[in-house]
N, C-alpha and C positions, 0 to 999 in steps of 0.2 A: 750560318754565322761563323766568323773566323776571328777568334780572339788571340792576340799575341801580346806579350808583356816584354817591354824593353827596360833593361837596367840603364839608368841615365846618370851620367856625371853632371856636376854643376855646369861645366863648361860646354856640354853637348847642346846642339840645336834643339833637341827635344825637351830641354829644360823649360822652354817657352810653353810647351803644352802642360807641363807639371804646374807652372805658375798660374796659368790661365784657368785651370780646371775648376777651382772653387766657384768662380763667377759663371763658368759655362754650365755647371750643374745647378746652381742655386740663384743665379742672377735675376731670374724672373719672379722670385719670392719677394714681395715688398717688405717683409720682416727681416730678410737676410742682410747682414752687414759684412761685406767682403774684407779680408785683411788688406791693409795698406800695402801696395805692391813693393814700395821701397823697403819697408820693414821686413816683409817676408823674404825678400832677396838677401838682406843682411843676415837673417837668422840661418838661412839655408846655405850661404856661401861659406865654404871651409876656411877661407882666408879672413872672414869677418866675424862669424858667429862664435861666441865664447865657448859653446859646447864642444866645438871641433878641436879645442886645445887638448881635450882628454878623451872624447868619445869618437865613434866612427859611425857614419851613416851611408846608406845606399838608397837612392831614389828609383822608383819604378813607375812606369806609365803603361796603362793598358790601351790597346788599340782594337777597334772592331773594323775589320777591313780597311785598315789605315787611318781610321778616325779615332782621335783620343777620346776615351770614355771613362777613364778612372786613373787614380794615382794613389800612391802611399809611399811611406819611407819605412825601412827597416833600420834599426840602430842599436848599437851596443853602448852601455853606460857602465864603465868599470867602477865608477863611484857607487852606483847602486849595487853592483855585484859584491863589492866589499862589505856593504852594510847589510844586505838582504840575502841574495842568492846568486851564485855564479852561474846558475842554470837559466837565469832570466834574460830574454831579449825583448825588444819593443817594436811595435809598429805605430806609426803616427801620420799626421797630415793626410788622413784618409778622405778622399772625395770620389764619388762614383755615381754614374747614372744608374737607374733601376735596372741593373743588368747582372743577375746572379752569376752568369758565366764569367763576366769580367771581374767581379769581386772575388770569386773563387780563384781565378788565375792570379790575381794580385796577392792574395793571401798565400797561395802556393809558392809564389816567387819569394815573398818575405820569409816564409818558413824555410824554404831551401837555403836562402842566404844565411839565416840565423843558425840553422843546423850545421852548416859548414864551419861556423865559428863556435861550435860546441854547445849551443843553447838547446834546451829542452822545453822551455815554456816561453810563450809570447804573451806579453801584457800590452794593453792599449785600448783605444788609441790615446796617445798623448803627444805633445811636442817633444822636445828633447829633455824635458824635466817634468816632474810630478805637478808643478804649479804652472805649466804652460799648455794651453789648448787641450784641456783635459776632457776625455770621455765622449761618448755618443749621447746626444740629447735623447732621452726617452720619455720626457714629460715636460710640458710647457711650450708647445709649438705655437701657441696663439699670441705670443708676445715677442717683441723685438729683444734680442739678447742685449745685455748691458755691456759696457766697455770691457774688452778683453775676454768675453765669453764666446764660446763656439755655438753654432747653430747648424742643424742639418735636417733633411727631410725625415719623416717617420720611418720610411722604408729602410734607412740605414740599419736599424736594429735587426730587421729580418736578414739583411745581407750578412751581418756579423754573426748572428746566432745560427743561421743555417750552415755556416761553415763548421760550427762546433764550439765556438767561443761561449763561455759561461761567465756569469757575474763574478767579478773580483771585489769591487767596491763601488758604491754610489756616492756621488758628491751632489750637494743640493745648494740652491739659492733661496734665501728668504726675501720676500718682497712685501711692499705695503706702503703706508703713509704714516708719518708721525701724527699722533692724536693729541690735541690739546687737553682732552679729558681722559687720558689714559688712567685707568684706576690706580695703578701703582705709582703714578707720577708723584702724588703727594706734594711734598716740598723738595723738589730736586735741588733748588737753589740752597736749601739748608743742608741737604744730605751730602752734597759734594764737599763743602768745606769741612764737615765733620769727619768724612773718610780721610781727607788730606791731614787733618789735625791729628787723628788717631794714628796714622801711619808715619807722619813726619815727611811725607812726600810733597813736592810742589808739582803743579801742572801748568802747562802753557801751550800756546799755539806755535809750533816750530815753523820756520820758513823752509821752503824747498832746498835752499842753499845750505841751511843748517843740517837737514837730514842727509844731504849728499856729503857734506864735509865730515859728518859723523857716521859715514856709511859702514865703517868696520864695526863700530859700536852697535849700530842698528842691525847689522848682519848677525852679530853674536846673539843679540836679543831674539831675532827671528828664528835662527837655527835652534836656540835653546827652547823657545816657547813651542815651536812646531815639531820638535824632535819626536814626540810620541805619535805623530800623525802617520796614518797608513802610507807606506811607500816613501816616507820622507827621505830625501837626499839633501844634505846641506848645500846651500849655494856656495860657490867660490866667491871670493872677494871681487874678481873681475865680473862675474855674472851678476852679482847684486848691484854693483856700481852701474853696469850697463842697463839694468832694469830701472834703476832710480833716475838715470839720465833720460831714458825714453819717457818716463812718467813726468819728468819735471814740468813740462808745460801745463799739466792738469793738477799740479799740487798747489792748492791754495791754503794759506795758513789757517783761515777760519774754518776749513773743513778737516783740519788735522789736530790731534791732541797728543801730547807726550807727557809722561810723568818722570820725575827725576828724584834721586835720593839726595841725602844731605851733602854728598860730594859732587852733585851735579851730574851724576852718571844716569844715563837713560835706562829706566827699568821697565817701561811700558809705552806703547803707542798705538794709536788708532788712526789709520790713514784712509780718508775718503777722497773721491774725485768727482767732478762733474762728469756725467755720462754723455759723451759727445758722439755716441754712435749714430743718432739720426743725421748729424752733419756728415759723418763719414760715409753713410749709406748714400747720401745725395751725390757724393763724388765718385761713386762706383769703384772705390779703392785706389783711385789715381790722384796724386797730388799735383795740382797746377799751382802756379804762383798765387792765383786768387784763392784757390782752395786752402793753401797753407795759411794765408791771412785770415780766411774765415774760421778755420780750425783754431787758430791762436786766439781769435776773439771769443769763440765759444768756450774755450778752455780757461781763459784768464779773466774775462770780463763779464760775460753774460750771466744774468741771474739764473742759477741752475734750476731746471725743471725736473731733471733726472740725476740721481746721485748713486754711485756705487761705493760701498764700503769695501775696500781692497784688502787691508791687512790690519789685524789686531793681534797683539802679542804682549805677554807679561813674562818676564824672566822667572824661571822656575822657583827660585828662592823667595820671590815676592808674590807668588800666587796664593789664593786663599785669603787675601786681605782686602778684597773688594775694590782694588784700584781699577779693575776692568769695568766695574759698574760706574765708577766716577767718570771715566772717560766716555762711556756710552751715554750716561745721563747728560753730560756737558754737550756732547755733539747732538743729542736728541733735542735739546733746547735750541741749538743753533738751527737745526733743520726746520723748526716750527716757523722760522722767519721767511721761508721760501715757499713759492707756489708749486710745490712738488707734485709730479705726476707718478713718480715711483722712486722708492728707496730700496735699492738692491744690496743685500748682504751676502757675499759669496766669495769663493766657493768653500763649502764646508764639508769635510768627509763625514759620512753617516756614523762612523765610529768615534767622532769627536763629540762626545755627549755633553761635555761642559759647555762648549760654545753653542751647541744646539739649545741647551737649557737657557743660556743667557739671552738669546734672541727671542725665545718664546716668551720670556718675561716681558718683553716689550711688544707682545702681541703681533709679531711678524709671522707670516705664514709661508711655508715652503711653496714655491710656484714654479720651480724648474728643477729637473733632476737629470744628471749625467751619469753614465755608467762606464767604468773601466772594466774590460774583459780580460779573461785569461784563457789560454788554450795550451794544452799539453800535447807536444808533438809525439807522433808514434816513433818508436825506436827502430 
């Protein structure tokens, strides 16, 4: 066996091997949902991806006698370094056949590149941020990932841990179905207005255009609410607007709730979206004109059968006043109208105990777990 690893620039011909690797490795798995190629290209392209305005990335492809068998990125995030540790570097976009020699060669290449940039610790896998393509799936292989979640074969855990990576943090997804007879439901219809009356807040269903037009306000809220999260790095305004514009087709007013104070300032929101992964899976990651039309119909008009709760946040000074429960109770009543097959609430860091408690109140159960790893390089 002869494994070689090539450092690849975005404009190199070998970038095609990098982009095709996810489907090469996992395409035969009926539960796997490949990334949309056009979106993956935009994220990785130094001229288009928001991360590249401040961060640096190097892509690597492993070859076995000339055949591509694995890939990963190594990247530097100065904004993480400023908030957490200047010793930290990252690996991400990891895909590999069940080939320990290839995975070791990839990790060696990433470690070497990061060491040259003065890094002592490797964290990953994750995309270019803590809220993108997070972790190795270590539990929950028997169900299709929800929208924007990663999926991988079970052997990935062995490939990573055999190199010497150890657990840094787990992230979980709650799943289940809303229950009309939920014991704590009581009179949600009465409890919601009482919370609003006691707090003086108003609650409504925002449109996607309103969320996007108030993106700086929504960003401030998100960064404030999620600031204590493990590894949190605040989004830049450009990054957050990019994410909202990418999500706009799946943002339906009836699946979103936002709370406002007496000055009409947004103080909390809960954003859910129809989970269109089954339709994406059927297109094998490639968007044809017909595929675009089908995805748009699935996202905007089809009665949802799968829903993912994407973001919930409450500004720090308004926490502890039960507004998050009002948002959750309101959306819970909405979900009871649909013939749901799964309600996914994710991703939640295991250290975020308050959010874990909130979802358990609604009798949701953890059904998937992803792990971010850490590796300390030898000096």
